[in-house]
C-alpha positions as CSV (number, residue, x, y, z in Angstrom):
1,M,9.1,16.7,28.7
2,D,12.0,17.2,26.2
3,L,11.8,15.3,22.9
4,F,14.5,12.7,23.9
5,N,12.7,11.7,27.0
6,Q,9.4,11.7,25.1
7,F,10.8,9.1,22.7
8,I,12.5,6.8,25.3
9,N,9.4,6.8,27.5
10,H,7.1,5.5,24.8
11,T,4.7,2.8,25.8
12,S,1.6,1.4,24.1
13,V,-1.8,2.6,25.5
14,R,-4.8,0.3,25.6
15,D,-7.0,2.4,27.9
16,F,-8.4,5.6,26.4
17,K,-10.9,8.2,27.5
18,P,-14.0,8.2,25.3
19,E,-13.1,11.5,23.8
20,P,-12.8,12.0,20.0
21,L,-9.9,13.9,18.4
22,S,-10.7,17.2,16.8
23,D,-10.8,17.5,13.0
24,K,-7.9,20.0,13.2
25,L,-5.7,17.5,15.2
26,K,-6.6,14.6,12.9
27,A,-5.6,16.8,9.9
28,Q,-2.3,17.5,11.5
29,L,-1.7,13.9,12.2
30,V,-2.2,13.0,8.6
31,Q,-0.1,15.9,7.4
32,V,2.8,14.8,9.6
33,A,2.4,11.2,8.3
34,Q,2.6,12.5,4.7
35,S,5.8,14.3,5.5
36,G,7.7,11.1,6.2
37,A,10.5,9.9,3.9
38,S,9.4,7.9,0.8
39,S,11.5,5.9,-1.5
40,N,11.7,7.7,-4.9
41,F,8.7,9.7,-3.7
42,V,6.3,6.9,-4.6
43,Q,4.2,7.5,-1.5
44,A,2.9,3.9,-1.6
45,Y,0.4,3.9,1.2
46,S,-3.2,4.9,2.0
47,I,-4.6,5.8,5.4
48,I,-8.2,4.9,6.1
49,E,-10.0,6.5,9.1
50,I,-12.7,4.1,10.3
51,K,-15.6,5.9,11.8
52,D,-18.5,3.5,11.3
53,P,-19.3,1.9,14.8
54,Q,-20.1,-1.5,13.3
55,K,-16.9,-1.6,11.3
56,L,-14.9,-0.6,14.3
57,A,-16.5,-3.4,16.3
58,T,-15.8,-5.9,13.6
59,I,-12.1,-4.8,13.4
60,E,-11.9,-5.0,17.2
61,K,-13.2,-8.5,17.2
62,I,-10.8,-9.6,14.4
63,A,-7.9,-8.0,16.1
64,G,-8.7,-9.3,19.6
65,A,-8.3,-5.8,21.0
66,P,-11.2,-5.3,23.4
67,N,-12.3,-1.7,23.9
68,Y,-9.3,0.1,22.5
69,I,-10.5,0.3,18.9
70,T,-14.2,1.1,19.6
71,R,-13.2,3.3,22.7
72,T,-10.5,5.7,21.5
73,G,-10.0,9.1,19.9
74,V,-9.5,7.9,16.3
75,F,-8.7,4.6,14.5
76,Y,-6.7,4.5,11.3
77,L,-6.0,1.5,9.0
78,F,-2.6,1.8,7.3
79,V,-2.5,0.2,3.9
80,A,0.5,-0.5,1.7
81,D,-0.9,0.7,-1.6
82,L,0.5,0.2,-5.1
83,Y,-3.0,0.3,-6.8
84,K,-2.5,4.1,-7.3
85,H,0.6,3.3,-9.3
86,Q,-1.2,0.6,-11.3
87,Q,-3.7,3.3,-12.3
88,L,-0.9,5.5,-13.5
89,L,0.6,2.7,-15.6
90,E,-2.8,1.9,-17.0
91,Q,-3.2,5.5,-18.1
92,A,0.1,5.2,-19.8
93,G,-0.9,2.0,-21.6
94,L,1.8,0.0,-19.7
95,S,1.8,-3.4,-17.9
96,N,1.6,-3.5,-14.1
97,H,3.9,-6.6,-13.9
98,A,6.7,-4.6,-12.2
99,L,4.3,-3.7,-9.4
100,T,3.5,-7.3,-8.6
101,T,7.1,-8.2,-7.6
102,M,8.9,-8.2,-4.2
103,E,10.8,-5.0,-4.3
104,P,7.9,-2.6,-4.8
105,F,6.0,-4.5,-2.2
106,I,8.8,-3.9,0.3
107,V,8.9,-0.2,-0.7
108,S,5.2,0.1,0.0
109,V,5.6,-1.6,3.4
110,V,8.5,0.7,4.3
111,D,6.7,3.8,3.1
112,T,3.6,2.9,5.1
113,T,5.5,2.2,8.3
114,I,7.5,5.4,8.1
115,A,4.2,7.4,7.6
116,A,2.7,5.7,10.6
117,Q,5.7,6.2,12.9
118,N,5.7,9.9,11.9
119,M,2.1,10.1,13.0
120,V,2.9,8.3,16.3
121,A,5.8,10.6,17.1
122,Y,3.7,13.7,16.6
123,A,0.7,12.3,18.5
124,E,2.9,11.6,21.6
125,T,4.1,15.2,21.6
126,Q,0.5,16.2,21.9
127,D,0.1,14.0,25.1
128,L,-1.9,11.4,23.1
129,G,-1.4,7.7,23.5
130,I,-1.1,5.2,20.7
131,C,-1.3,1.5,20.0
132,Y,-0.4,-0.3,16.8
133,I,-2.9,-3.0,16.0
134,G,-1.1,-5.8,14.1
135,G,-4.1,-8.1,15.0
136,I,-5.9,-6.8,11.9
137,R,-3.8,-9.4,10.0
138,N,-5.7,-12.2,11.9
139,D,-8.2,-12.1,9.0
140,L,-6.8,-10.0,6.1
141,S,-9.5,-11.0,3.7
142,A,-12.2,-9.8,6.0
143,I,-10.4,-6.5,6.6
144,A,-10.0,-6.0,2.8
145,Q,-13.6,-6.7,2.2
146,L,-14.7,-4.5,5.0
147,V,-13.1,-1.4,3.5
148,G,-13.2,-2.3,-0.2
149,L,-9.5,-2.7,-0.8
150,P,-8.5,-3.2,-4.5
151,K,-5.7,-5.4,-5.9
152,L,-2.1,-4.4,-5.1
153,T,-3.0,-3.2,-1.6
154,F,-2.2,-4.8,1.7
155,P,-3.6,-3.8,5.1
156,L,-0.4,-3.7,7.3
157,F,-1.8,-2.6,10.7
158,G,-4.2,-0.4,12.5
159,L,-3.3,2.5,14.7
160,T,-5.5,3.7,17.5
161,I,-4.8,7.1,19.0
162,G,-6.5,8.9,21.9
163,Y,-6.3,10.5,25.3
164,P,-4.9,8.0,27.7
165,Q,-7.0,6.9,30.7
166,S,-4.0,5.1,32.0
167,R,-0.6,4.1,30.7
168,N,1.5,0.9,30.9
169,E,5.0,0.9,32.4
170,V,7.8,1.5,30.0
171,K,9.5,-1.8,28.9
172,V,13.3,-1.9,29.0
173,R,14.6,-2.4,25.5
174,L,17.5,-4.6,24.6
175,P,20.9,-3.1,25.4
176,Q,22.6,-1.3,22.5
177,A,25.2,-4.0,22.3
178,A,22.5,-6.3,21.1
179,I,21.4,-4.2,18.2
180,L,24.4,-2.0,17.3
181,S,27.7,-3.2,15.9
182,T,30.5,-1.7,13.7
183,D,31.5,-2.9,10.3
184,H,30.1,-6.4,10.7
185,Y,27.1,-8.2,12.1
186,Q,27.2,-9.1,15.8
187,P,25.1,-12.1,16.9
188,L,23.6,-12.2,20.4
189,T,25.9,-13.4,23.1
190,K,24.8,-15.6,26.0
191,Q,25.8,-12.9,28.4
192,I,23.6,-10.3,26.8
193,V,20.7,-12.7,26.7
194,D,21.1,-13.8,30.3
195,Q,21.3,-10.2,31.6
196,Y,18.3,-9.1,29.5
197,N,16.3,-12.1,30.7
198,Q,16.9,-11.0,34.3
199,T,15.8,-7.4,33.5
200,T,12.7,-8.5,31.7
201,A,11.8,-11.1,34.3
202,A,11.8,-8.3,36.9
203,Y,9.6,-6.2,34.7
204,Y,7.0,-8.9,34.1
205,A,7.0,-9.9,37.8
206,H,6.5,-6.4,39.2
207,R,4.5,-4.4,36.6
208,G,1.2,-2.9,37.7
209,S,-1.1,-5.4,35.9
210,N,-0.9,-8.8,34.3
211,Q,2.1,-9.9,36.3
212,Q,3.9,-13.0,34.9
213,E,6.8,-15.3,35.7
214,T,8.6,-15.1,32.3
215,N,11.4,-13.3,30.5
216,W,12.2,-12.0,27.0
217,Q,13.7,-15.3,25.7
218,T,10.8,-17.3,26.9
219,K,8.4,-14.9,25.3
220,M,10.2,-15.0,22.0
221,T,10.6,-18.7,21.8
222,E,6.8,-19.1,22.5
223,F,6.0,-16.4,19.9
224,F,8.1,-18.0,17.2
225,R,7.5,-21.7,18.1
226,E,5.0,-22.1,15.3
227,P,4.4,-20.2,12.0
228,R,2.1,-17.3,12.6
229,R,-0.8,-16.2,10.3
230,P,0.1,-18.8,7.6
231,D,-2.6,-17.4,5.3
232,V,-0.7,-14.1,4.7
233,A,1.1,-15.4,1.7
234,A,-2.1,-16.6,0.1
235,F,-3.7,-13.3,0.7
236,M,-0.7,-11.5,-1.0
237,Q,-1.2,-13.7,-4.0
238,S,-4.9,-13.0,-4.1
239,Q,-4.1,-9.3,-4.1
240,G,-2.0,-9.6,-7.2
241,F,1.5,-9.8,-5.7
242,T,2.5,-12.9,-7.8
243,G,5.5,-12.0,-9.9
244,D,9.2,-12.8,-9.3
245,F,9.0,-13.6,-5.6
């Protein structure tokens, strides 16, 4: 499969063979992650490979991700990390106040996400399957305690990678007219939403498993009907992100 089709045929995998990745392949995955772009070269992230079976089981329970954290090739926790930079400031006898503000936090989130997506892109060229695990944010304090995170760090998501036992069908994305505009912002139009609702309704009704009578708009309104994970802000403050927000 050429690279273009590799990208547009991406789908999350939640059913893996119980086969670990080799140390060589894992080293390549991390090296590729490190090769991603980084704002001002701050490299504000850490990657933690979780090997301990009990820790994997705990994370799986927190995330509500049965079997595809404990049964996979490798599981990584991606952490937005400014603690390294606090250490540098401390060594220089400087305050860490600038690190506690919104802009460096956003930089760390972007850096972490780019690193992860680099890893994902390479993994899929190696016929591996992946699934991002945002469910780790269901209990950020427990995750932080589990892996000993210091201040000025934030566990963004997990990433499970392995050899697929089966793959889900590819979901049809929004049309380009919904996300691409020229020179000014273009809101969604009713026509685009109605057409996309028809497309996604057909997908949900006919996919191979977990068939549903729904569509994208219904899914999104249910998803955002109530605030999600309201404890995230309090966790950020507890981690030292308290200044100039």
